[in-house]
N, C-alpha and C positions, 0 to 999 in steps of 0.2 A: 736498413740495418747497418750498412757501412758508415753512415753518418753518426749513428749512435755509438759505434765502436770508436770512431774518430774523436767524438766528444769525450768519451771515457778516458781514452789515452791522453788527450790534452789535459783533462782535469787532474790526472795523476802526475803528469810530467811537469806542468807549469810550476807548482810549488817547489819541486826539486830543482828545476832550472833556475828559479829565482834565488834559492839558497846558494846554488853553485856559483852564481855571479859575484857573491860577496866574499868569497874565500880569498885569504891573503897569506903571505908567508908568516909562519909562526902559529897559524891555526892548528889545533889538535883535534883528534877524534879517537874514540874507543873502538877497537876492532870487535864487530858483533859475532864473528864466528871464524872457523878455519877457512883459509883461502890460500891457494897456491899463488906465489908471485915470482916474477922474473927479476932476479937481483941485478942491479946495475952498478954496484960498487966496483971500482977498477980491479981490485984484487980478487973479486968473486964473480965478475961479470960472466953471464951465461949460465950461472947456476939457478936452480929453482929451490924454493923452500916454502914452508907454510907459516902464515901468521895466525896467531891463536886468539881466541876470545879473551877480552880483557886487556890485551896489549894496546899500546897507543901508537898513533902515527902523527907526525908533525910535518906540515908543509914547509919544504925548503926551497922549492922552485916551482914556477908556473910557466907552462908552455901551451898557450891556447886553452884547450879543454882538458889537457893533461896536467897532472900534478906530480912533482917529484917529492916523495915523502920519506921520512926517516922513521924506522920502526924501533920501538922499545918493548921488549918482551915483558910480560907481567911477572914472570919468575926468572930467576937467574940460572936455574938448572934446565938447560935446553939441550935436547938431543935431536939428531936428524930424524925426520925431515923438517922439524920445526926451525924457523928462522931465529937466529940469535939477535940480541939487541945490536943496533948499529947498521942493519941492512937498509939499503936505499932501493926503492922501486917506484914505478909509475902507477898511478891510478887515475881515474877520471874525476872531474869535479863533481859530477852527479853521484858517483859511488861514495866519494868522501863525504859529501853533504848528508848522506843517509846513514852513515856508520853509527854515530852515537845514539841517534833515535832508535835504530834497530837494536843496538846493544841494550838500551834501557827497556825496550819492549820485551826482549827475550828474558832479561833478568827479572822483570816484573812477573812474567808468566811462570818462571821457575819458582819464584818466591810464593806465588799464589798456590801452585801445586804442592810445594813443601808445606805451606800452612794448612792446606786441606788434609794432606796425609797425616800431619802431626795431630790435627784435631780428631781424625778418624781413629788413630792409634790410641789416643788418650781415652776416647769413648769406649774402646774395646776393652 
């Protein structure tokens, strides 16, 4: 049983790790959902705030398996506890490599649900 679980974990991690190895400065990803981050900007260091779905992050530094990223909020009207554009924080290569694909999966599911509901309302 343990060997089956090990094989499943390896099958799930290997593609993510392969993608994570190709990350370079300037790469961008779309934030798939709300996530608390620890701000590292010198003027805001020690604060936490939340990045929101649809915002973007860009790699500005690489330190082993960690990435320093710059966040750009989707909208300009940001209120606490949401992060404003310009926040820097660390994330992992694996987390970064999964962001855009997860965002696309969530948006496709939302669109499918909306299409279904629209169709049902039209029939009604």
